N, C-alpha and C positions, 0 to 999 in steps of 0.2 A: 506122426513118427510112425508109429507102430501100432497095432489095431487092437492092440490089451492093454491093460495097466501091469502086464509081466515084471517089467522092469524097474516098478516102484518097489519090489518086493524086496526086502533088504538081504535074504540072501542069494537076490541075482542084480544089485544096486552096481556092482563094481565088476561085474561080468565085460561091459562094452564100454565104449564112451561114447555120447551123441556130443552133437554139435550143442555148444552153450548159446545162450540168445544175447544179443547186446539191444542196451536202450541208450543210443547216445543222448537224448536231451535229460532224460534219466540219471544216464555217468554227472552229465555238466551240471545238473542241479546237486549232486550229493558233493562233486567237489567244490561247487559254491558254499556250502553248508558246510564243508572241511573247512575253507578258505576265511568263513566272516565269522565260525567260532575258533577258533586259532588253534582248532583240534589238526595237524597236517598231516599226521600220521593216517593210514586206511585202517579203516576198522571194520570188522566183520559184524554186521548186522546181528548175527544169532548170539555174541558176544556182548552185546549190550542188553539185552534181556534176559 
């Protein structure tokens, strides 16, 4: 996408928008875990740890 990691620096992180990757099977697995565990609301993984 870019030739350097300049966009990873905090000062530049929100300057531009980049497309997000989507992993269909990972999303399906996450949904299954949520349903099986009885937690139907979405959770940001960063809030868990």
